[in-house]
N, C-alpha and C positions, 0 to 999 in steps of 0.2 A: 508681289505687293503684299504685304500680311495686313489683311482686316483683321483689326481685332475693335472691340467696343469696350467704353469707359462707363462705368455708372458706380452706383452704390445701391446697396442692402439695405432693405426698410429697418431690419432688427438686429443684422449684424451675426455675424459667428464668434462665440467666446473661445480665447485661445490666449495662452493656455487653458485647459480646463480648471474650473470653479477659481479663476483669476479675476474675474469681472471685468475682464478687458474684453471689448468686442470691437471686431475688424467690419468696416462697412465697405469702403471703396472697391472697386474690383476692376480688374482687365482681364477681357476674354478672346480669346481667337475663335474664329469658326471650326468646328468640328467636321473632321475627314471621316471618309469611309473606312480607312486604316484607322482610326481611333476607335470605332465601331468593332473591327476586325479584333482590336488589340484587347478590348473590354470582353468582347464575346470570349475570345480564348485566354481570358486569364484564370486561374486557379481559384480565385477568389469569387469570380460571377459563376462559375461554374460549379465550385462546391457548395456556395450559396443559395442556390435554385435561382432559375432566370425568371427576373420579374423587368417590366419596362422600367420601372423606378429605379432600382438597383443600376440597371444597366446606364440610364439617362445620368444618375448622380456619378456614376463613374466617370462616364464621357465629360460630363461638366468638371469635374476635378481634374482629368485631364489637362482640359483647353484653358483653365485658370489659370493665367500667366502670373497675377499676383492678386491678394486678398488682404487688405490693409497691410499688416508688418510680417505677414506669418510666413514665414520659411516655404518657397515652393515646395521643397521635399514633404512638409507637414500638411499640405493642402492633399488631403485624401479623401477615397469615396467616404471610408468611416467617419471622419471629422466633418465633412457634409452633412452624412445622415443623422450623426448624435449632437451637433451642434447648432444646426440651422432649421428655422421653422419651415414650413411648406409655402409660405408667402414669397420667402427669400428666393424658394426653389423656383416660383415661377418667374421671377425677378430675372434670374439668370436664363431660364429658357427663354423668354422675351428678348433678350440679349443676343442668343443665337439666332432668333426668329429675325431680329432686326441686322445681323449680319447676313443672312441668308438674301434678304428683300435689295442687299448691297449689290448682291451678284446678279441678279435676275435681267434676264434681256430686256431690254425696252420693248414696249408694246409698238407696233408698227405705227399708231397713230403719234406714242411720245416721239419716236424718231423724226417722224414725219416735221412734228413740231419745233423738233430741235435743228431740223435743216432747214426748215422754211419752204419746203417743196412739197405741202400736201395737196394733195388732187382735189380736183373740184369735186369729184363722185363722195370723196371721204369726207368732205368737209359736207355735204347736204346728208347725209348718212347721219353723221354728228348733230347736224340740226334737229333731221326728224328724233333723234335720240332724246336730245334734250328738251324738245316740244313733246314727247310722249310721257316724260318724267313730271313734267311741270304740270 
């Protein structure tokens, strides 16, 4: 199963440069450890100095499956760094976070609720938590 997230950027990415054509809709896949390794080992990252923003932008470029009608091979860290505003960077990071949440292991309470076999001691604990919050 390939998890992806589809959404839209707020401000878009202009492509080609100086064309006035902005691309908003994107599809992104979840970044893997391998993506991180590839980025850290790429000469562009090493030669440009390592910063979290540079690395994360390169990972986002790798994971973007589509961005409007921009050809996949043109979705590069350089394009994102020069044609995307920081608010849209946040949108892409949020999409990555949303994908990670889809993979999280359900909490015991969620699992029990889904199966209908919640224990009575858990139920009383949940009631106490609710009462203390109110």
